MARVOVEX-901003 format. One record per residue (C-alpha): residue in three letters; chain; x negated, y, z negated. Coordinates in nm, 3 decimals. Layout:
BEGIN
+--------+------+---------+---------+---------+
| drenlo | nunu |       u |       v |       w |
+--------+------+---------+---------+---------+
|    ALA |    A |       X |       Y |       Z |
...
+--------+------+---------+---------+---------+
//
This chain:
BEGIN
+--------+------+---------+---------+---------+
| drenlo | nunu |       u |       v |       w |
+--------+------+---------+---------+---------+
|    MET |    A |   0.411 |   0.433 |   1.610 |
|    LEU |    A |   0.427 |   0.458 |   1.231 |
|    ASN |    A |   0.517 |   0.789 |   1.073 |
|    PHE |    A |   0.233 |   0.942 |   0.874 |
|    ILE |    A |   0.156 |   1.249 |   0.663 |
|    GLU |    A |  -0.176 |   1.423 |   0.721 |
|    HIS |    A |  -0.379 |   1.588 |   0.446 |
|    GLY |    A |  -0.694 |   1.796 |   0.493 |
|    ALA |    A |  -0.905 |   1.848 |   0.801 |
|    ALA |    A |  -1.159 |   1.635 |   0.981 |
|    THR |    A |  -1.512 |   1.652 |   0.840 |
|    ALA |    A |  -1.837 |   1.466 |   0.894 |
|    GLU |    A |  -1.695 |   1.194 |   0.668 |
|    PRO |    A |  -1.474 |   0.920 |   0.819 |
|    ASP |    A |  -1.100 |   0.973 |   0.800 |
|    LEU |    A |  -0.920 |   0.768 |   0.534 |
|    LEU |    A |  -0.599 |   0.576 |   0.605 |
|    ILE |    A |  -0.383 |   0.508 |   0.296 |
|    VAL |    A |  -0.134 |   0.220 |   0.315 |
|    HIS |    A |   0.138 |   0.200 |   0.051 |
|    GLY |    A |   0.291 |  -0.110 |  -0.104 |
|    LEU |    A |   0.638 |  -0.266 |  -0.101 |
|    PHE |    A |   0.927 |  -0.016 |  -0.141 |
|    GLY |    A |   0.682 |   0.276 |  -0.120 |
|    SER |    A |   0.604 |   0.543 |   0.137 |
|    GLY |    A |   0.323 |   0.770 |   0.242 |
|    ARG |    A |   0.485 |   1.049 |   0.042 |
|    ASN |    A |   0.425 |   0.857 |  -0.282 |
|    TRP |    A |   0.051 |   0.901 |  -0.225 |
|    GLY |    A |   0.060 |   1.277 |  -0.172 |
|    ALA |    A |  -0.108 |   1.378 |  -0.499 |
|    ILE |    A |  -0.387 |   1.121 |  -0.452 |
|    ALA |    A |  -0.437 |   1.220 |  -0.087 |
|    LYS |    A |  -0.456 |   1.592 |  -0.166 |
|    ARG |    A |  -0.736 |   1.533 |  -0.416 |
|    LEU |    A |  -0.931 |   1.307 |  -0.180 |
|    SER |    A |  -0.879 |   1.544 |   0.116 |
|    ALA |    A |  -1.134 |   1.787 |  -0.026 |
|    THR |    A |  -1.406 |   1.588 |   0.152 |
|    ARG |    A |  -1.226 |   1.414 |   0.439 |
|    ARG |    A |  -0.905 |   1.395 |   0.643 |
|    ILE |    A |  -0.640 |   1.161 |   0.497 |
|    LEU |    A |  -0.350 |   0.991 |   0.674 |
|    CYS |    A |  -0.075 |   0.838 |   0.457 |
|    VAL |    A |   0.146 |   0.608 |   0.664 |
|    ASP |    A |   0.499 |   0.484 |   0.614 |
|    GLN |    A |   0.487 |   0.113 |   0.689 |
|    ARG |    A |   0.748 |  -0.047 |   0.913 |
|    ASN |    A |   1.091 |  -0.077 |   0.748 |
|    HIS |    A |   0.988 |   0.196 |   0.501 |
|    GLY |    A |   1.019 |   0.574 |   0.487 |
|    LEU |    A |   1.052 |   0.747 |   0.822 |
|    SER |    A |   0.888 |   0.472 |   1.028 |
|    PRO |    A |   1.082 |   0.250 |   1.269 |
|    TRP |    A |   1.284 |  -0.046 |   1.145 |
|    TYR |    A |   1.216 |  -0.390 |   1.292 |
|    ASP |    A |   1.362 |  -0.737 |   1.247 |
|    ASN |    A |   1.033 |  -0.879 |   1.125 |
|    HIS |    A |   0.787 |  -0.789 |   0.851 |
|    SER |    A |   0.482 |  -1.011 |   0.882 |
|    TYR |    A |   0.128 |  -0.905 |   0.791 |
|    GLU |    A |   0.018 |  -0.961 |   1.149 |
|    ASP |    A |   0.282 |  -0.709 |   1.259 |
|    MET |    A |   0.188 |  -0.463 |   0.985 |
|    ALA |    A |  -0.180 |  -0.490 |   1.077 |
|    ALA |    A |  -0.095 |  -0.423 |   1.442 |
|    ASP |    A |   0.098 |  -0.113 |   1.333 |
|    LEU |    A |  -0.206 |   0.015 |   1.144 |
|    ALA |    A |  -0.433 |  -0.060 |   1.439 |
|    GLU |    A |  -0.211 |   0.153 |   1.663 |
|    VAL |    A |  -0.242 |   0.448 |   1.423 |
|    ILE |    A |  -0.621 |   0.418 |   1.404 |
|    GLN |    A |  -0.660 |   0.378 |   1.780 |
|    ALA |    A |  -0.454 |   0.695 |   1.830 |
|    GLN |    A |  -0.716 |   0.884 |   1.625 |
|    GLY |    A |  -0.986 |   0.772 |   1.866 |
|    LYS |    A |  -1.234 |   0.636 |   1.611 |
|    PRO |    A |  -1.258 |   0.383 |   1.326 |
|    MET |    A |  -1.133 |   0.482 |   0.982 |
|    ASP |    A |  -1.186 |   0.391 |   0.619 |
|    VAL |    A |  -0.876 |   0.208 |   0.494 |
|    LEU |    A |  -0.722 |   0.195 |   0.145 |
|    GLY |    A |  -0.426 |  -0.033 |   0.084 |
|    HIS |    A |  -0.230 |  -0.107 |  -0.233 |
|    SER |    A |  -0.045 |  -0.434 |  -0.299 |
|    MET |    A |   0.148 |  -0.524 |   0.021 |
|    GLY |    A |  -0.046 |  -0.244 |   0.190 |
|    GLY |    A |  -0.368 |  -0.403 |   0.070 |
|    LYS |    A |  -0.274 |  -0.731 |   0.233 |
|    ALA |    A |  -0.188 |  -0.553 |   0.558 |
|    ALA |    A |  -0.523 |  -0.371 |   0.541 |
|    MET |    A |  -0.708 |  -0.699 |   0.483 |
|    VAL |    A |  -0.543 |  -0.862 |   0.783 |
|    LEU |    A |  -0.634 |  -0.559 |   0.993 |
|    ALA |    A |  -0.998 |  -0.582 |   0.881 |
|    LEU |    A |  -1.012 |  -0.956 |   0.946 |
|    THR |    A |  -0.853 |  -0.943 |   1.290 |
|    GLN |    A |  -0.983 |  -0.608 |   1.422 |
|    PRO |    A |  -1.293 |  -0.530 |   1.213 |
|    GLU |    A |  -1.418 |  -0.276 |   1.466 |
|    LEU |    A |  -1.140 |  -0.039 |   1.354 |
|    VAL |    A |  -1.235 |  -0.041 |   0.984 |
|    ASN |    A |  -1.548 |   0.133 |   0.855 |
|    ARG |    A |  -1.493 |   0.050 |   0.490 |
|    LEU |    A |  -1.208 |  -0.117 |   0.304 |
|    ILE |    A |  -1.056 |  -0.052 |  -0.038 |
|    VAL |    A |  -0.805 |  -0.308 |  -0.165 |
|    ALA |    A |  -0.603 |  -0.192 |  -0.466 |
|    ASP |    A |  -0.482 |  -0.466 |  -0.701 |
|    ILE |    A |  -0.411 |  -0.750 |  -0.461 |
|    ALA |    A |  -0.596 |  -1.056 |  -0.328 |
|    PRO |    A |  -0.569 |  -1.256 |  -0.003 |
|    VAL |    A |  -0.354 |  -1.525 |  -0.169 |
|    ALA |    A |   0.013 |  -1.618 |  -0.208 |
|    TYR |    A |   0.202 |  -1.481 |  -0.509 |
|    SER |    A |   0.520 |  -1.570 |  -0.695 |
|    HIS |    A |   0.610 |  -1.213 |  -0.799 |
|    ASP |    A |   0.951 |  -1.222 |  -0.630 |
|    GLN |    A |   1.095 |  -0.876 |  -0.562 |
|    ASN |    A |   1.442 |  -0.974 |  -0.445 |
|    GLN |    A |   1.596 |  -0.878 |  -0.780 |
|    ASN |    A |   1.487 |  -0.520 |  -0.712 |
|    ILE |    A |   1.649 |  -0.533 |  -0.369 |
|    GLN |    A |   1.972 |  -0.652 |  -0.527 |
|    ALA |    A |   1.957 |  -0.364 |  -0.776 |
|    MET |    A |   1.921 |  -0.111 |  -0.494 |
|    ARG |    A |   2.201 |  -0.275 |  -0.299 |
|    ALA |    A |   2.427 |  -0.249 |  -0.604 |
|    VAL |    A |   2.405 |   0.131 |  -0.608 |
|    ASP |    A |   2.728 |   0.289 |  -0.485 |
|    LEU |    A |   2.576 |   0.550 |  -0.254 |
|    SER |    A |   2.911 |   0.717 |  -0.197 |
|    LYS |    A |   2.890 |   0.838 |  -0.558 |
|    VAL |    A |   2.534 |   0.972 |  -0.526 |
|    THR |    A |   2.504 |   1.350 |  -0.485 |
|    LYS |    A |   2.167 |   1.385 |  -0.657 |
|    ARG |    A |   1.878 |   1.151 |  -0.729 |
|    SER |    A |   1.965 |   1.120 |  -1.096 |
|    ASP |    A |   2.301 |   0.966 |  -1.001 |
|    ALA |    A |   2.118 |   0.676 |  -0.838 |
|    THR |    A |   1.877 |   0.648 |  -1.130 |
|    ALA |    A |   2.169 |   0.615 |  -1.371 |
|    GLN |    A |   2.321 |   0.337 |  -1.162 |
|    LEU |    A |   1.989 |   0.154 |  -1.129 |
|    ALA |    A |   1.956 |   0.163 |  -1.509 |
|    GLN |    A |   2.247 |  -0.082 |  -1.526 |
|    TYR |    A |   2.031 |  -0.341 |  -1.348 |
|    LEU |    A |   1.671 |  -0.243 |  -1.424 |
|    ASP |    A |   1.525 |  -0.170 |  -1.767 |
|    ASP |    A |   1.200 |  -0.029 |  -1.629 |
|    THR |    A |   1.242 |   0.349 |  -1.603 |
|    THR |    A |   0.928 |   0.375 |  -1.390 |
|    LEU |    A |   1.081 |   0.147 |  -1.126 |
|    GLN |    A |   1.410 |   0.336 |  -1.139 |
|    THR |    A |   1.232 |   0.661 |  -1.055 |
|    PHE |    A |   1.006 |   0.497 |  -0.797 |
|    PHE |    A |   1.293 |   0.341 |  -0.603 |
|    THR |    A |   1.492 |   0.664 |  -0.586 |
|    GLN |    A |   1.199 |   0.829 |  -0.409 |
|    SER |    A |   1.303 |   0.616 |  -0.109 |
|    LEU |    A |   1.660 |   0.743 |  -0.122 |
|    ASP |    A |   1.789 |   0.994 |   0.132 |
|    VAL |    A |   2.045 |   1.169 |  -0.087 |
|    LYS |    A |   2.183 |   1.389 |   0.189 |
|    GLU |    A |   2.246 |   1.095 |   0.422 |
|    GLN |    A |   2.338 |   0.864 |   0.131 |
|    ARG |    A |   2.114 |   0.584 |   0.256 |
|    TRP |    A |   1.799 |   0.402 |   0.154 |
|    ARG |    A |   1.491 |   0.465 |   0.364 |
|    LEU |    A |   1.417 |   0.098 |   0.323 |
|    ASN |    A |   1.533 |  -0.183 |   0.551 |
|    LEU |    A |   1.656 |  -0.389 |   0.256 |
|    ASP |    A |   1.812 |  -0.665 |   0.467 |
|    VAL |    A |   1.488 |  -0.741 |   0.652 |
|    LEU |    A |   1.270 |  -0.703 |   0.342 |
|    ASN |    A |   1.495 |  -0.948 |   0.158 |
|    ARG |    A |   1.484 |  -1.200 |   0.443 |
|    GLU |    A |   1.109 |  -1.163 |   0.499 |
|    MET |    A |   1.015 |  -1.176 |   0.129 |
|    PRO |    A |   0.845 |  -1.520 |   0.163 |
|    LYS |    A |   0.606 |  -1.367 |   0.420 |
|    ILE |    A |   0.544 |  -1.064 |   0.199 |
|    LEU |    A |   0.452 |  -1.281 |  -0.099 |
|    ASP |    A |   0.230 |  -1.507 |   0.113 |
|    PHE |    A |  -0.097 |  -1.433 |   0.293 |
|    PRO |    A |  -0.135 |  -1.547 |   0.656 |
|    ASP |    A |  -0.391 |  -1.801 |   0.765 |
|    VAL |    A |  -0.611 |  -1.572 |   0.971 |
|    GLY |    A |  -0.961 |  -1.674 |   1.068 |
|    GLY |    A |  -1.279 |  -1.474 |   1.070 |
|    LEU |    A |  -1.431 |  -1.250 |   0.808 |
|    TYR |    A |  -1.482 |  -0.881 |   0.750 |
|    GLY |    A |  -1.848 |  -0.796 |   0.701 |
|    GLY |    A |  -1.805 |  -0.431 |   0.612 |
|    PRO |    A |  -1.826 |  -0.277 |   0.264 |
|    THR |    A |  -1.518 |  -0.372 |   0.063 |
|    LEU |    A |  -1.405 |  -0.264 |  -0.284 |
|    PHE |    A |  -1.145 |  -0.464 |  -0.476 |
|    LEU |    A |  -1.020 |  -0.211 |  -0.731 |
|    SER |    A |  -0.783 |  -0.356 |  -0.990 |
|    GLY |    A |  -0.594 |  -0.262 |  -1.303 |
|    ALA |    A |  -0.756 |  -0.418 |  -1.609 |
|    THR |    A |  -0.419 |  -0.530 |  -1.748 |
|    SER |    A |  -0.290 |  -0.662 |  -1.414 |
|    ASP |    A |  -0.283 |  -1.033 |  -1.329 |
|    TYR |    A |  -0.285 |  -0.984 |  -0.951 |
|    VAL |    A |  -0.661 |  -1.025 |  -0.899 |
|    SER |    A |  -0.781 |  -1.297 |  -1.135 |
|    HIS |    A |  -1.141 |  -1.414 |  -1.156 |
|    GLU |    A |  -1.047 |  -1.744 |  -0.990 |
|    TYR |    A |  -0.966 |  -1.561 |  -0.667 |
|    ARG |    A |  -1.318 |  -1.426 |  -0.624 |
|    PRO |    A |  -1.453 |  -1.722 |  -0.421 |
|    ILE |    A |  -1.157 |  -1.687 |  -0.182 |
|    ILE |    A |  -1.221 |  -1.314 |  -0.153 |
|    ARG |    A |  -1.595 |  -1.351 |  -0.096 |
|    ASP |    A |  -1.534 |  -1.613 |   0.172 |
|    LYS |    A |  -1.340 |  -1.357 |   0.376 |
|    PHE |    A |  -1.514 |  -1.041 |   0.254 |
|    PRO |    A |  -1.879 |  -1.128 |   0.185 |
|    LYS |    A |  -1.973 |  -0.770 |   0.088 |
|    ALA |    A |  -1.691 |  -0.745 |  -0.167 |
|    ARG |    A |  -1.750 |  -0.550 |  -0.485 |
|    PHE |    A |  -1.516 |  -0.555 |  -0.783 |
|    ALA |    A |  -1.412 |  -0.284 |  -1.028 |
|    LYS |    A |  -1.134 |  -0.244 |  -1.284 |
|    ILE |    A |  -0.960 |   0.061 |  -1.427 |
|    THR |    A |  -0.918 |   0.033 |  -1.804 |
|    GLY |    A |  -0.563 |   0.061 |  -1.930 |
|    ALA |    A |  -0.406 |   0.030 |  -1.586 |
|    GLY |    A |  -0.175 |  -0.239 |  -1.452 |
|    HIS |    A |  -0.060 |  -0.316 |  -1.099 |
|    TRP |    A |   0.044 |   0.048 |  -1.036 |
|    LEU |    A |  -0.308 |   0.166 |  -1.114 |
|    HIS |    A |  -0.296 |   0.475 |  -0.892 |
|    ALA |    A |   0.021 |   0.599 |  -1.065 |
|    GLU |    A |  -0.074 |   0.495 |  -1.418 |
|    LYS |    A |  -0.430 |   0.629 |  -1.413 |
|    PRO |    A |  -0.447 |   0.872 |  -1.117 |
|    ARG |    A |  -0.758 |   1.059 |  -1.231 |
|    GLU |    A |  -0.954 |   0.740 |  -1.290 |
|    PHE |    A |  -0.827 |   0.595 |  -0.962 |
|    ILE |    A |  -0.931 |   0.903 |  -0.763 |
|    ALA |    A |  -1.272 |   0.911 |  -0.934 |
|    SER |    A |  -1.333 |   0.542 |  -0.859 |
|    VAL |    A |  -1.233 |   0.573 |  -0.493 |
|    GLN |    A |  -1.431 |   0.893 |  -0.442 |
|    ALA |    A |  -1.744 |   0.751 |  -0.609 |
|    TRP |    A |  -1.732 |   0.440 |  -0.392 |
|    LEU |    A |  -1.677 |   0.637 |  -0.071 |
|    ASP |    A |  -1.972 |   0.859 |  -0.161 |
|    LEU |    A |  -2.211 |   0.563 |  -0.195 |
|    ASP |    A |  -2.474 |   0.507 |   0.074 |
|    GLN |    A |  -2.368 |   0.154 |   0.176 |
|    ARG |    A |  -2.581 |   0.110 |   0.485 |
|    ALA |    A |  -2.795 |  -0.160 |   0.321 |
+--------+------+---------+---------+---------+
//
């Protein structure tokens, strides 16, 4: 089963499962989870081929959704689910294929469509790091700077580096090979009739207005909101606004 980090204790509110995006981990969501755990129990998973979860030879959304289903079933009751980017796609596939496991769904800055935002250049940058010369995280950051101009990405990637073991906690070979599946969205039937929030960064181009008919076809109760001044990494760029938006939506009476 997937590794996960637990925050808070069970309450009368449904537990919330947080699903990170590509190259991330449950640990990346610790600050967000701690704030949200004031009113509910939070589980932050490491997806397959990420963090401390098992490595597999495949990385399809059907497989990722099955992983999430196993975590929820182990808790013995349905959960609310929040997924960002790749994690949002995995969460959508879970909701479409096993809707009985998902109370409510929050999809952060992604749509159920194929994208062309290739990430293989980032994999090549991580592969280029000489791990034998890394004794502290800043050593890896300095090497990544030779290949990546974005300092935010440099820092983000090194969070998935096990400095002591001098290895990435990312299955880079499989992620590289499976990138076409990661960029795509599987042709899964059905729809998810539960409450769904598509929360996007106002400066991001991942959830354009033209995708809304596609979204509503699969998620008829979809609502849309944007965070001003945020891009694709909305939870990291505007954490207070992100937490407030998620908390406000979870607090709504959505029985109608």
